[in-house]
PDB file of N, H, CA, C and O in Angstrom:
ATOM      1  N   MET A   1       7.371  18.943 -18.139  1.00  0.00           N
ATOM      2  CA  MET A   1       7.622  18.004 -18.634  1.00  0.00           C
ATOM      3  C   MET A   1       6.984  17.306 -18.878  1.00  0.00           C
ATOM      4  O   MET A   1       5.862  17.810 -18.894  1.00  0.00           O
ATOM      5  N   GLU A   2       6.952  16.013 -19.189  1.00  0.00           N
ATOM      6  H   GLU A   2       7.864  15.604 -19.175  1.00  0.00           H
ATOM      7  CA  GLU A   2       6.057  15.129 -19.389  1.00  0.00           C
ATOM      8  C   GLU A   2       6.476  13.436 -20.133  1.00  0.00           C
ATOM      9  O   GLU A   2       6.373  13.086 -21.309  1.00  0.00           O
ATOM     10  N   VAL A   3       7.067  12.468 -18.666  1.00  0.00           N
ATOM     11  H   VAL A   3       7.150  12.752 -17.711  1.00  0.00           H
ATOM     12  CA  VAL A   3       7.619  11.776 -19.754  1.00  0.00           C
ATOM     13  C   VAL A   3       7.068  10.645 -19.417  1.00  0.00           C
ATOM     14  O   VAL A   3       6.795  10.419 -18.238  1.00  0.00           O
ATOM     15  N   ILE A   4       6.744   9.490 -20.698  1.00  0.00           N
ATOM     16  H   ILE A   4       6.967   9.674 -21.656  1.00  0.00           H
ATOM     17  CA  ILE A   4       5.771   8.478 -20.536  1.00  0.00           C
ATOM     18  C   ILE A   4       6.570   7.161 -21.414  1.00  0.00           C
ATOM     19  O   ILE A   4       6.884   7.063 -22.600  1.00  0.00           O
ATOM     20  N   TYR A   5       6.741   6.164 -20.160  1.00  0.00           N
ATOM     21  H   TYR A   5       6.486   6.244 -19.197  1.00  0.00           H
ATOM     22  CA  TYR A   5       7.375   4.982 -20.651  1.00  0.00           C
ATOM     23  C   TYR A   5       6.166   3.748 -20.946  1.00  0.00           C
ATOM     24  O   TYR A   5       5.229   3.532 -20.178  1.00  0.00           O
ATOM     25  N   LYS A   6       6.350   3.213 -21.870  1.00  0.00           N
ATOM     26  H   LYS A   6       7.111   3.388 -22.494  1.00  0.00           H
ATOM     27  CA  LYS A   6       5.793   2.212 -22.488  1.00  0.00           C
ATOM     28  C   LYS A   6       5.539   0.593 -22.965  1.00  0.00           C
ATOM     29  O   LYS A   6       4.936   0.357 -24.013  1.00  0.00           O
ATOM     30  N   PHE A   7       5.917  -0.197 -22.331  1.00  0.00           N
ATOM     31  H   PHE A   7       6.406  -0.006 -21.481  1.00  0.00           H
ATOM     32  CA  PHE A   7       6.551  -1.825 -22.318  1.00  0.00           C
ATOM     33  C   PHE A   7       5.377  -2.776 -23.103  1.00  0.00           C
ATOM     34  O   PHE A   7       4.210  -2.448 -22.887  1.00  0.00           O
ATOM     35  N   THR A   8       5.516  -3.438 -23.615  1.00  0.00           N
ATOM     36  H   THR A   8       6.464  -3.705 -23.790  1.00  0.00           H
ATOM     37  CA  THR A   8       5.556  -4.358 -24.025  1.00  0.00           C
ATOM     38  C   THR A   8       5.293  -5.949 -24.238  1.00  0.00           C
ATOM     39  O   THR A   8       5.906  -6.558 -25.114  1.00  0.00           O
ATOM     40  N   PHE A   9       4.410  -6.547 -23.445  1.00  0.00           N
ATOM     41  H   PHE A   9       3.912  -6.053 -22.733  1.00  0.00           H
ATOM     42  CA  PHE A   9       5.080  -7.832 -22.470  1.00  0.00           C
ATOM     43  C   PHE A   9       4.105  -8.919 -23.266  1.00  0.00           C
ATOM     44  O   PHE A   9       2.887  -8.831 -23.426  1.00  0.00           O
ATOM     45  N   GLU A  10       4.701  -9.620 -23.565  1.00  0.00           N
ATOM     46  H   GLU A  10       5.690  -9.692 -23.434  1.00  0.00           H
ATOM     47  CA  GLU A  10       3.272 -11.523 -23.524  1.00  0.00           C
ATOM     48  C   GLU A  10       2.890 -11.410 -22.078  1.00  0.00           C
ATOM     49  O   GLU A  10       3.585 -11.244 -21.075  1.00  0.00           O
ATOM     50  N   GLU A  11       1.855 -11.518 -22.212  1.00  0.00           N
ATOM     51  H   GLU A  11       1.291 -11.652 -23.027  1.00  0.00           H
ATOM     52  CA  GLU A  11       1.340 -12.205 -20.990  1.00  0.00           C
ATOM     53  C   GLU A  11       1.086 -13.549 -20.177  1.00  0.00           C
ATOM     54  O   GLU A  11       0.307 -14.462 -20.453  1.00  0.00           O
ATOM     55  N   GLY A  12       1.993 -13.417 -19.055  1.00  0.00           N
ATOM     56  H   GLY A  12       2.626 -12.676 -18.831  1.00  0.00           H
ATOM     57  CA  GLY A  12       2.720 -14.471 -18.392  1.00  0.00           C
ATOM     58  C   GLY A  12       4.280 -14.566 -18.505  1.00  0.00           C
ATOM     59  O   GLY A  12       4.845 -15.392 -17.788  1.00  0.00           O
ATOM     60  N   SER A  13       5.044 -13.753 -19.385  1.00  0.00           N
ATOM     61  H   SER A  13       4.584 -13.082 -19.968  1.00  0.00           H
ATOM     62  CA  SER A  13       6.694 -13.604 -19.854  1.00  0.00           C
ATOM     63  C   SER A  13       6.836 -13.182 -18.526  1.00  0.00           C
ATOM     64  O   SER A  13       5.943 -12.677 -17.845  1.00  0.00           O
ATOM     65  N   ASP A  14       8.306 -13.467 -18.087  1.00  0.00           N
ATOM     66  H   ASP A  14       9.031 -13.877 -18.641  1.00  0.00           H
ATOM     67  CA  ASP A  14       9.018 -13.640 -17.561  1.00  0.00           C
ATOM     68  C   ASP A  14       9.486 -11.870 -17.222  1.00  0.00           C
ATOM     69  O   ASP A  14       9.658 -11.419 -16.089  1.00  0.00           O
ATOM     70  N   ASP A  15       9.574 -11.354 -18.071  1.00  0.00           N
ATOM     71  H   ASP A  15       9.434 -11.720 -18.991  1.00  0.00           H
ATOM     72  CA  ASP A  15       9.448  -9.613 -18.119  1.00  0.00           C
ATOM     73  C   ASP A  15       8.131  -8.983 -17.306  1.00  0.00           C
ATOM     74  O   ASP A  15       8.149  -8.335 -16.259  1.00  0.00           O
ATOM     75  N   MET A  16       7.109  -9.336 -18.030  1.00  0.00           N
ATOM     76  H   MET A  16       7.095  -9.862 -18.880  1.00  0.00           H
ATOM     77  CA  MET A  16       5.341  -9.245 -17.090  1.00  0.00           C
ATOM     78  C   MET A  16       5.601  -9.336 -16.292  1.00  0.00           C
ATOM     79  O   MET A  16       5.893  -8.325 -15.652  1.00  0.00           O
ATOM     80  N   ILE A  17       5.700 -10.642 -15.699  1.00  0.00           N
ATOM     81  H   ILE A  17       5.463 -11.463 -16.219  1.00  0.00           H
ATOM     82  CA  ILE A  17       5.449 -10.812 -13.960  1.00  0.00           C
ATOM     83  C   ILE A  17       6.601  -9.607 -13.379  1.00  0.00           C
ATOM     84  O   ILE A  17       6.287  -8.616 -12.719  1.00  0.00           O
ATOM     85  N   GLY A  18       7.833  -9.937 -13.761  1.00  0.00           N
ATOM     86  H   GLY A  18       8.088 -10.742 -14.297  1.00  0.00           H
ATOM     87  CA  GLY A  18       8.654  -8.982 -12.830  1.00  0.00           C
ATOM     88  C   GLY A  18       8.335  -7.895 -12.822  1.00  0.00           C
ATOM     89  O   GLY A  18       8.181  -7.461 -11.681  1.00  0.00           O
ATOM     90  N   LEU A  19       8.046  -6.811 -14.047  1.00  0.00           N
ATOM     91  H   LEU A  19       8.171  -7.164 -14.974  1.00  0.00           H
ATOM     92  CA  LEU A  19       7.376  -5.748 -13.932  1.00  0.00           C
ATOM     93  C   LEU A  19       6.004  -5.346 -12.820  1.00  0.00           C
ATOM     94  O   LEU A  19       5.874  -4.428 -12.010  1.00  0.00           O
ATOM     95  N   LYS A  20       5.006  -6.603 -13.253  1.00  0.00           N
ATOM     96  H   LYS A  20       5.112  -7.348 -13.911  1.00  0.00           H
ATOM     97  CA  LYS A  20       4.032  -6.544 -11.964  1.00  0.00           C
ATOM     98  C   LYS A  20       4.241  -6.682 -10.809  1.00  0.00           C
ATOM     99  O   LYS A  20       3.731  -5.945  -9.965  1.00  0.00           O
ATOM    100  N   LEU A  21       5.333  -8.022 -10.423  1.00  0.00           N
ATOM    101  H   LEU A  21       5.747  -8.621 -11.108  1.00  0.00           H
ATOM    102  CA  LEU A  21       5.822  -7.509  -9.361  1.00  0.00           C
ATOM    103  C   LEU A  21       6.586  -6.373  -8.516  1.00  0.00           C
ATOM    104  O   LEU A  21       6.470  -6.028  -7.340  1.00  0.00           O
ATOM    105  N   VAL A  22       7.426  -5.913  -9.581  1.00  0.00           N
ATOM    106  H   VAL A  22       7.520  -6.193 -10.536  1.00  0.00           H
ATOM    107  CA  VAL A  22       7.860  -4.246  -9.147  1.00  0.00           C
ATOM    108  C   VAL A  22       6.437  -3.118  -8.780  1.00  0.00           C
ATOM    109  O   VAL A  22       6.602  -2.269  -7.904  1.00  0.00           O
ATOM    110  N   GLN A  23       5.831  -3.160  -9.111  1.00  0.00           N
ATOM    111  H   GLN A  23       5.697  -3.850  -9.822  1.00  0.00           H
ATOM    112  CA  GLN A  23       4.730  -2.405  -9.249  1.00  0.00           C
ATOM    113  C   GLN A  23       4.061  -2.447  -7.846  1.00  0.00           C
ATOM    114  O   GLN A  23       4.013  -1.531  -7.025  1.00  0.00           O
ATOM    115  N   ASN A  24       3.518  -3.798  -7.738  1.00  0.00           N
ATOM    116  H   ASN A  24       3.558  -4.542  -8.405  1.00  0.00           H
ATOM    117  CA  ASN A  24       2.979  -4.187  -6.060  1.00  0.00           C
ATOM    118  C   ASN A  24       3.654  -3.979  -5.433  1.00  0.00           C
ATOM    119  O   ASN A  24       3.393  -3.219  -4.500  1.00  0.00           O
ATOM    120  N   ALA A  25       4.847  -4.508  -5.578  1.00  0.00           N
ATOM    121  H   ALA A  25       5.059  -5.125  -6.336  1.00  0.00           H
ATOM    122  CA  ALA A  25       5.947  -3.613  -3.929  1.00  0.00           C
ATOM    123  C   ALA A  25       5.650  -2.718  -3.996  1.00  0.00           C
ATOM    124  O   ALA A  25       4.810  -2.349  -3.175  1.00  0.00           O
ATOM    125  N   THR A  26       6.144  -1.755  -5.030  1.00  0.00           N
ATOM    126  H   THR A  26       6.826  -2.055  -5.697  1.00  0.00           H
ATOM    127  CA  THR A  26       6.179  -0.418  -4.654  1.00  0.00           C
ATOM    128  C   THR A  26       4.871   0.030  -4.007  1.00  0.00           C
ATOM    129  O   THR A  26       4.794   0.736  -3.001  1.00  0.00           O
ATOM    130  N   SER A  27       3.762  -0.512  -4.772  1.00  0.00           N
ATOM    131  H   SER A  27       3.824  -1.085  -5.589  1.00  0.00           H
ATOM    132  CA  SER A  27       2.295  -0.462  -4.047  1.00  0.00           C
ATOM    133  C   SER A  27       1.852  -0.457  -2.631  1.00  0.00           C
ATOM    134  O   SER A  27       1.030   0.209  -2.002  1.00  0.00           O
ATOM    135  N   MET A  28       2.707  -1.463  -2.326  1.00  0.00           N
ATOM    136  H   MET A  28       3.375  -2.004  -2.838  1.00  0.00           H
ATOM    137  CA  MET A  28       3.062  -2.206  -0.675  1.00  0.00           C
ATOM    138  C   MET A  28       3.710  -0.748   0.408  1.00  0.00           C
ATOM    139  O   MET A  28       3.189  -0.065   1.290  1.00  0.00           O
ATOM    140  N   TYR A  29       4.931  -0.773  -0.171  1.00  0.00           N
ATOM    141  H   TYR A  29       5.355  -1.328  -0.887  1.00  0.00           H
ATOM    142  CA  TYR A  29       5.840   0.520   0.497  1.00  0.00           C
ATOM    143  C   TYR A  29       5.315   1.048   0.938  1.00  0.00           C
ATOM    144  O   TYR A  29       5.166   1.242   2.145  1.00  0.00           O
ATOM    145  N   LEU A  30       4.549   1.729  -0.516  1.00  0.00           N
ATOM    146  H   LEU A  30       4.670   1.571  -1.496  1.00  0.00           H
ATOM    147  CA  LEU A  30       3.665   3.222  -0.269  1.00  0.00           C
ATOM    148  C   LEU A  30       2.570   2.804   1.153  1.00  0.00           C
ATOM    149  O   LEU A  30       2.729   3.304   2.267  1.00  0.00           O
ATOM    150  N   ALA A  31       1.784   2.085   0.911  1.00  0.00           N
ATOM    151  H   ALA A  31       1.654   1.679   0.006  1.00  0.00           H
ATOM    152  CA  ALA A  31       0.764   2.101   2.097  1.00  0.00           C
ATOM    153  C   ALA A  31       1.313   1.990   3.279  1.00  0.00           C
ATOM    154  O   ALA A  31       0.790   2.705   4.134  1.00  0.00           O
ATOM    155  N   LEU A  32       2.506   1.102   3.744  1.00  0.00           N
ATOM    156  H   LEU A  32       2.930   0.521   3.050  1.00  0.00           H
ATOM    157  CA  LEU A  32       3.338   0.802   4.870  1.00  0.00           C
ATOM    158  C   LEU A  32       4.160   1.983   5.309  1.00  0.00           C
ATOM    159  O   LEU A  32       4.275   2.450   6.443  1.00  0.00           O
ATOM    160  N   SER A  33       4.664   2.339   4.270  1.00  0.00           N
ATOM    161  H   SER A  33       4.570   1.960   3.349  1.00  0.00           H
ATOM    162  CA  SER A  33       4.997   4.085   5.145  1.00  0.00           C
ATOM    163  C   SER A  33       3.929   4.410   5.773  1.00  0.00           C
ATOM    164  O   SER A  33       3.880   4.343   7.001  1.00  0.00           O
ATOM    165  N   GLU A  34       2.581   4.941   4.795  1.00  0.00           N
ATOM    166  H   GLU A  34       2.621   4.996   3.797  1.00  0.00           H
ATOM    167  CA  GLU A  34       1.773   5.645   5.383  1.00  0.00           C
ATOM    168  C   GLU A  34       1.156   4.943   6.401  1.00  0.00           C
ATOM    169  O   GLU A  34       0.137   5.604   6.601  1.00  0.00           O
ATOM    170  N   ILE A  35       1.149   4.239   6.978  1.00  0.00           N
ATOM    171  H   ILE A  35       1.977   3.702   6.816  1.00  0.00           H
ATOM    172  CA  ILE A  35       0.644   3.115   8.515  1.00  0.00           C
ATOM    173  C   ILE A  35       1.419   3.535   9.144  1.00  0.00           C
ATOM    174  O   ILE A  35       0.994   4.035  10.186  1.00  0.00           O
ATOM    175  N   ARG A  36       2.793   3.584   8.941  1.00  0.00           N
ATOM    176  H   ARG A  36       3.139   3.177   8.095  1.00  0.00           H
ATOM    177  CA  ARG A  36       3.815   4.124   9.776  1.00  0.00           C
ATOM    178  C   ARG A  36       3.891   5.213  10.460  1.00  0.00           C
ATOM    179  O   ARG A  36       4.005   5.499  11.652  1.00  0.00           O
ATOM    180  N   GLU A  37       3.773   5.989   9.097  1.00  0.00           N
ATOM    181  H   GLU A  37       3.680   5.757   8.129  1.00  0.00           H
ATOM    182  CA  GLU A  37       3.070   7.225   9.845  1.00  0.00           C
ATOM    183  C   GLU A  37       2.244   7.403  10.859  1.00  0.00           C
ATOM    184  O   GLU A  37       2.421   7.856  11.989  1.00  0.00           O
ATOM    185  N   GLN A  38       1.469   7.053  10.397  1.00  0.00           N
ATOM    186  H   GLN A  38       1.326   6.685   9.479  1.00  0.00           H
ATOM    187  CA  GLN A  38      -0.131   6.762  10.630  1.00  0.00           C
ATOM    188  C   GLN A  38       0.105   6.220  12.308  1.00  0.00           C
ATOM    189  O   GLN A  38      -0.685   6.778  13.069  1.00  0.00           O
ATOM    190  N   THR A  39       0.998   5.294  12.949  1.00  0.00           N
ATOM    191  H   THR A  39       1.639   4.840  12.331  1.00  0.00           H
ATOM    192  CA  THR A  39       1.498   4.547  13.810  1.00  0.00           C
ATOM    193  C   THR A  39       1.687   5.440  14.720  1.00  0.00           C
ATOM    194  O   THR A  39       0.855   5.654  15.601  1.00  0.00           O
ATOM    195  N   ARG A  40       3.166   6.272  14.581  1.00  0.00           N
ATOM    196  H   ARG A  40       3.841   6.098  13.865  1.00  0.00           H
ATOM    197  CA  ARG A  40       3.560   7.648  14.685  1.00  0.00           C
ATOM    198  C   ARG A  40       2.482   8.514  15.849  1.00  0.00           C
ATOM    199  O   ARG A  40       2.456   8.843  17.035  1.00  0.00           O
ATOM    200  N   GLN A  41       1.407   8.636  14.221  1.00  0.00           N
ATOM    201  H   GLN A  41       1.428   8.369  13.257  1.00  0.00           H
ATOM    202  CA  GLN A  41       0.474   9.797  15.357  1.00  0.00           C
ATOM    203  C   GLN A  41      -0.023   8.916  16.379  1.00  0.00           C
ATOM    204  O   GLN A  41       0.407   9.028  17.527  1.00  0.00           O
ATOM    205  N   TRP A  42      -0.757   8.180  16.125  1.00  0.00           N
ATOM    206  H   TRP A  42      -1.107   8.090  15.192  1.00  0.00           H
ATOM    207  CA  TRP A  42      -1.025   7.460  17.143  1.00  0.00           C
ATOM    208  C   TRP A  42      -0.154   7.266  18.575  1.00  0.00           C
ATOM    209  O   TRP A  42      -0.827   7.030  19.579  1.00  0.00           O
ATOM    210  N   TYR A  43       1.163   7.344  18.703  1.00  0.00           N
ATOM    211  H   TYR A  43       1.709   7.535  17.888  1.00  0.00           H
ATOM    212  CA  TYR A  43       1.714   7.349  20.157  1.00  0.00           C
ATOM    213  C   TYR A  43       2.354   8.755  20.028  1.00  0.00           C
ATOM    214  O   TYR A  43       3.345   8.740  20.758  1.00  0.00           O
ATOM    215  N   LYS A  44       2.228  10.021  19.399  1.00  0.00           N
ATOM    216  H   LYS A  44       1.423  10.034  18.806  1.00  0.00           H
ATOM    217  CA  LYS A  44       2.074  11.192  20.168  1.00  0.00           C
ATOM    218  C   LYS A  44       0.803  11.459  20.703  1.00  0.00           C
ATOM    219  O   LYS A  44       0.476  12.636  20.548  1.00  0.00           O
ATOM    220  N   TYR A  45       0.064  10.830  21.222  1.00  0.00           N
ATOM    221  H   TYR A  45       0.330   9.874  21.348  1.00  0.00           H
ATOM    222  CA  TYR A  45      -0.859  10.941  21.616  1.00  0.00           C
ATOM    223  C   TYR A  45      -0.886  10.780  23.709  1.00  0.00           C
ATOM    224  O   TYR A  45      -1.506  11.203  24.685  1.00  0.00           O
ATOM    225  N   GLY A  46       0.090  10.006  23.395  1.00  0.00           N
ATOM    226  H   GLY A  46       0.593   9.662  22.603  1.00  0.00           H
ATOM    227  CA  GLY A  46       1.016   9.246  25.170  1.00  0.00           C
ATOM    228  C   GLY A  46      -0.380   9.299  26.221  1.00  0.00           C
ATOM    229  O   GLY A  46      -0.939   8.313  26.701  1.00  0.00           O
ATOM    230  N   ASP A  47      -0.704  10.531  26.392  1.00  0.00           N
ATOM    231  H   ASP A  47      -0.250  11.332  26.002  1.00  0.00           H
ATOM    232  CA  ASP A  47      -1.886  10.143  27.548  1.00  0.00           C
ATOM    233  C   ASP A  47      -3.407   9.932  27.183  1.00  0.00           C
ATOM    234  O   ASP A  47      -4.262   9.953  28.068  1.00  0.00           O
ATOM    235  N   ARG A  48      -3.610   9.800  26.321  1.00  0.00           N
ATOM    236  H   ARG A  48      -2.915   9.783  25.602  1.00  0.00           H
ATOM    237  CA  ARG A  48      -4.293   9.588  25.443  1.00  0.00           C
ATOM    238  C   ARG A  48      -5.509   8.006  26.149  1.00  0.00           C
ATOM    239  O   ARG A  48      -4.860   7.161  26.764  1.00  0.00           O
ATOM    240  N   GLU A  49      -6.459   7.831  26.079  1.00  0.00           N
ATOM    241  H   GLU A  49      -6.987   8.517  25.579  1.00  0.00           H
ATOM    242  CA  GLU A  49      -7.081   6.352  26.415  1.00  0.00           C
ATOM    243  C   GLU A  49      -6.970   5.419  24.999  1.00  0.00           C
ATOM    244  O   GLU A  49      -7.150   5.797  23.841  1.00  0.00           O
ATOM    245  N   ALA A  50      -6.623   4.115  25.480  1.00  0.00           N
ATOM    246  H   ALA A  50      -6.477   3.808  26.420  1.00  0.00           H
ATOM    247  CA  ALA A  50      -6.295   2.636  24.309  1.00  0.00           C
ATOM    248  C   ALA A  50      -6.983   3.352  22.835  1.00  0.00           C
ATOM    249  O   ALA A  50      -7.995   4.043  22.957  1.00  0.00           O
ATOM    250  N   ILE A  51      -6.559   3.204  21.889  1.00  0.00           N
ATOM    251  H   ILE A  51      -5.737   2.642  21.789  1.00  0.00           H
ATOM    252  CA  ILE A  51      -6.746   3.490  20.621  1.00  0.00           C
ATOM    253  C   ILE A  51      -7.974   2.508  20.420  1.00  0.00           C
ATOM    254  O   ILE A  51      -7.616   1.387  20.781  1.00  0.00           O
ATOM    255  N   PRO A  52      -9.379   2.508  19.950  1.00  0.00           N
ATOM    256  CA  PRO A  52     -10.086   1.347  19.990  1.00  0.00           C
ATOM    257  C   PRO A  52      -9.104   0.706  18.320  1.00  0.00           C
ATOM    258  O   PRO A  52      -8.419   1.130  17.389  1.00  0.00           O
ATOM    259  N   VAL A  53      -9.815  -0.815  18.997  1.00  0.00           N
ATOM    260  H   VAL A  53     -10.371  -1.160  19.753  1.00  0.00           H
ATOM    261  CA  VAL A  53      -8.985  -1.812  17.732  1.00  0.00           C
ATOM    262  C   VAL A  53     -10.004  -1.754  16.573  1.00  0.00           C
ATOM    263  O   VAL A  53      -9.951  -2.805  15.934  1.00  0.00           O
ATOM    264  N   GLU A  54     -10.858  -0.940  16.114  1.00  0.00           N
ATOM    265  H   GLU A  54     -10.901  -0.086  16.632  1.00  0.00           H
ATOM    266  CA  GLU A  54     -12.110  -0.768  15.097  1.00  0.00           C
ATOM    267  C   GLU A  54     -11.395   0.299  14.340  1.00  0.00           C
ATOM    268  O   GLU A  54     -11.770   0.669  13.227  1.00  0.00           O
ATOM    269  N   GLU A  55     -10.555   0.695  14.843  1.00  0.00           N
ATOM    270  H   GLU A  55     -10.250   0.394  15.746  1.00  0.00           H
ATOM    271  CA  GLU A  55     -10.390   2.587  14.388  1.00  0.00           C
ATOM    272  C   GLU A  55      -9.066   1.933  14.105  1.00  0.00           C
ATOM    273  O   GLU A  55      -9.116   1.760  12.887  1.00  0.00           O
ATOM    274  N   ILE A  56      -8.185   1.580  14.425  1.00  0.00           N
ATOM    275  H   ILE A  56      -8.143   1.721  15.414  1.00  0.00           H
ATOM    276  CA  ILE A  56      -7.081   0.750  14.332  1.00  0.00           C
ATOM    277  C   ILE A  56      -7.164   0.067  12.406  1.00  0.00           C
ATOM    278  O   ILE A  56      -6.891   0.334  11.235  1.00  0.00           O
ATOM    279  N   ARG A  57      -7.637  -0.738  13.144  1.00  0.00           N
ATOM    280  H   ARG A  57      -7.858  -0.956  14.094  1.00  0.00           H
ATOM    281  CA  ARG A  57      -8.396  -1.849  11.785  1.00  0.00           C
ATOM    282  C   ARG A  57      -8.466  -0.606  10.689  1.00  0.00           C
ATOM    283  O   ARG A  57      -7.488  -0.318   9.998  1.00  0.00           O
ATOM    284  N   ASP A  58      -9.559   0.005  10.616  1.00  0.00           N
ATOM    285  H   ASP A  58     -10.354  -0.229  11.177  1.00  0.00           H
ATOM    286  CA  ASP A  58     -10.135   0.495   9.547  1.00  0.00           C
ATOM    287  C   ASP A  58      -9.390   1.401   8.908  1.00  0.00           C
ATOM    288  O   ASP A  58      -9.605   1.702   7.734  1.00  0.00           O
ATOM    289  N   THR A  59      -8.412   1.936   9.650  1.00  0.00           N
ATOM    290  H   THR A  59      -8.237   1.692  10.604  1.00  0.00           H
ATOM    291  CA  THR A  59      -7.524   2.987   8.983  1.00  0.00           C
ATOM    292  C   THR A  59      -6.352   2.028   8.757  1.00  0.00           C
ATOM    293  O   THR A  59      -5.401   2.494   8.130  1.00  0.00           O
ATOM    294  N   ILE A  60      -6.287   0.947   9.112  1.00  0.00           N
ATOM    295  H   ILE A  60      -7.060   0.568   9.621  1.00  0.00           H
ATOM    296  CA  ILE A  60      -5.247   0.675   8.291  1.00  0.00           C
ATOM    297  C   ILE A  60      -5.710  -0.466   7.092  1.00  0.00           C
ATOM    298  O   ILE A  60      -4.712  -0.825   6.467  1.00  0.00           O
ATOM    299  N   TRP A  61      -6.814  -1.044   6.673  1.00  0.00           N
ATOM    300  H   TRP A  61      -7.624  -0.752   7.181  1.00  0.00           H
ATOM    301  CA  TRP A  61      -7.631  -1.394   5.337  1.00  0.00           C
ATOM    302  C   TRP A  61      -7.538  -0.104   4.985  1.00  0.00           C
ATOM    303  O   TRP A  61      -6.503  -0.075   4.320  1.00  0.00           O
ATOM    304  N   ASP A  62      -8.133   1.352   5.031  1.00  0.00           N
ATOM    305  H   ASP A  62      -8.974   1.328   5.571  1.00  0.00           H
ATOM    306  CA  ASP A  62      -8.282   2.279   4.127  1.00  0.00           C
ATOM    307  C   ASP A  62      -6.494   2.802   3.194  1.00  0.00           C
ATOM    308  O   ASP A  62      -6.250   3.176   2.047  1.00  0.00           O
ATOM    309  N   ILE A  63      -5.739   2.591   4.256  1.00  0.00           N
ATOM    310  H   ILE A  63      -5.937   2.288   5.187  1.00  0.00           H
ATOM    311  CA  ILE A  63      -4.012   3.106   4.001  1.00  0.00           C
ATOM    312  C   ILE A  63      -3.715   2.307   2.812  1.00  0.00           C
ATOM    313  O   ILE A  63      -3.293   2.726   1.734  1.00  0.00           O
ATOM    314  N   THR A  64      -4.131   0.474   3.317  1.00  0.00           N
ATOM    315  H   THR A  64      -4.473   0.134   4.193  1.00  0.00           H
ATOM    316  CA  THR A  64      -3.582  -0.384   2.121  1.00  0.00           C
ATOM    317  C   THR A  64      -4.740  -0.516   0.548  1.00  0.00           C
ATOM    318  O   THR A  64      -4.427  -0.764  -0.617  1.00  0.00           O
ATOM    319  N   ALA A  65      -6.405  -0.170   1.300  1.00  0.00           N
ATOM    320  H   ALA A  65      -6.658   0.031   2.246  1.00  0.00           H
ATOM    321  CA  ALA A  65      -7.308   0.283  -0.417  1.00  0.00           C
ATOM    322  C   ALA A  65      -6.480   1.000  -1.221  1.00  0.00           C
ATOM    323  O   ALA A  65      -6.070   0.528  -2.282  1.00  0.00           O
ATOM    324  N   GLU A  66      -6.081   2.473  -0.703  1.00  0.00           N
ATOM    325  H   GLU A  66      -6.414   2.857   0.158  1.00  0.00           H
ATOM    326  CA  GLU A  66      -5.968   3.388  -1.384  1.00  0.00           C
ATOM    327  C   GLU A  66      -4.799   3.326  -1.772  1.00  0.00           C
ATOM    328  O   GLU A  66      -4.476   4.256  -2.511  1.00  0.00           O
ATOM    329  N   HIS A  67      -3.631   2.193  -1.445  1.00  0.00           N
ATOM    330  H   HIS A  67      -3.893   1.437  -0.845  1.00  0.00           H
ATOM    331  CA  HIS A  67      -2.375   1.624  -2.195  1.00  0.00           C
ATOM    332  C   HIS A  67      -2.372   0.851  -3.392  1.00  0.00           C
ATOM    333  O   HIS A  67      -1.961   0.983  -4.545  1.00  0.00           O
ATOM    334  N   VAL A  68      -3.023  -0.069  -2.658  1.00  0.00           N
ATOM    335  H   VAL A  68      -3.356  -0.176  -1.721  1.00  0.00           H
ATOM    336  CA  VAL A  68      -2.713  -1.649  -3.446  1.00  0.00           C
ATOM    337  C   VAL A  68      -4.065  -2.242  -3.738  1.00  0.00           C
ATOM    338  O   VAL A  68      -4.989  -2.325  -2.929  1.00  0.00           O
ATOM    339  N   ASP A  69      -4.070  -2.547  -4.684  1.00  0.00           N
ATOM    340  H   ASP A  69      -3.320  -2.480  -5.341  1.00  0.00           H
ATOM    341  CA  ASP A  69      -5.320  -3.471  -6.097  1.00  0.00           C
ATOM    342  C   ASP A  69      -5.537  -4.516  -4.875  1.00  0.00           C
ATOM    343  O   ASP A  69      -4.649  -5.330  -4.619  1.00  0.00           O
ATOM    344  N   LEU A  70      -6.665  -4.477  -4.174  1.00  0.00           N
ATOM    345  H   LEU A  70      -7.386  -3.816  -4.382  1.00  0.00           H
ATOM    346  CA  LEU A  70      -7.129  -5.365  -3.163  1.00  0.00           C
ATOM    347  C   LEU A  70      -7.554  -6.673  -3.995  1.00  0.00           C
ATOM    348  O   LEU A  70      -7.150  -7.802  -3.714  1.00  0.00           O
ATOM    349  N   ASP A  71      -8.611  -6.306  -5.285  1.00  0.00           N
ATOM    350  H   ASP A  71      -8.940  -5.389  -5.513  1.00  0.00           H
ATOM    351  CA  ASP A  71      -8.850  -7.382  -5.617  1.00  0.00           C
ATOM    352  C   ASP A  71      -7.758  -8.311  -6.265  1.00  0.00           C
ATOM    353  O   ASP A  71      -7.694  -9.518  -6.036  1.00  0.00           O
ATOM    354  N   LYS A  72      -6.543  -7.327  -7.454  1.00  0.00           N
ATOM    355  H   LYS A  72      -6.595  -6.346  -7.640  1.00  0.00           H
ATOM    356  CA  LYS A  72      -5.774  -8.224  -7.505  1.00  0.00           C
ATOM    357  C   LYS A  72      -5.017  -9.170  -6.771  1.00  0.00           C
ATOM    358  O   LYS A  72      -4.156  -9.922  -7.227  1.00  0.00           O
ATOM    359  N   LEU A  73      -5.430  -9.069  -5.523  1.00  0.00           N
ATOM    360  H   LEU A  73      -6.130  -8.458  -5.153  1.00  0.00           H
ATOM    361  CA  LEU A  73      -4.385  -9.930  -4.467  1.00  0.00           C
ATOM    362  C   LEU A  73      -5.555 -10.851  -3.872  1.00  0.00           C
ATOM    363  O   LEU A  73      -5.152 -11.472  -2.889  1.00  0.00           O
ATOM    364  N   GLY A  74      -6.715 -11.075  -4.155  1.00  0.00           N
ATOM    365  H   GLY A  74      -7.043 -10.570  -4.954  1.00  0.00           H
ATOM    366  CA  GLY A  74      -7.368 -11.515  -3.484  1.00  0.00           C
ATOM    367  C   GLY A  74      -8.338 -11.056  -2.364  1.00  0.00           C
ATOM    368  O   GLY A  74      -9.282 -11.746  -1.980  1.00  0.00           O
ATOM    369  N   GLY A  75      -8.012  -9.787  -1.856  1.00  0.00           N
ATOM    370  H   GLY A  75      -7.245  -9.226  -2.168  1.00  0.00           H
ATOM    371  CA  GLY A  75      -8.917  -8.901  -1.286  1.00  0.00           C
ATOM    372  C   GLY A  75      -9.927  -8.257  -1.022  1.00  0.00           C
ATOM    373  O   GLY A  75      -9.908  -7.424  -0.116  1.00  0.00           O
TER     374      GLY A  75
END
């Protein structure tokens, strides 16, 4: 079964702005959840030498780009 919700708001209306904020917040939450899980994985290595800063930065950037439309956020 598939359920599709369709909303029609005037551009710039409070309802449209609110809907976009909820969508962005959900995307950011998903990105942060995945970053949290990745951080836990890094900590599991315990005796491993320091993780290169580039690996951390690139991984966080990739996760964020996967979930958040960076063009809309100015990223």
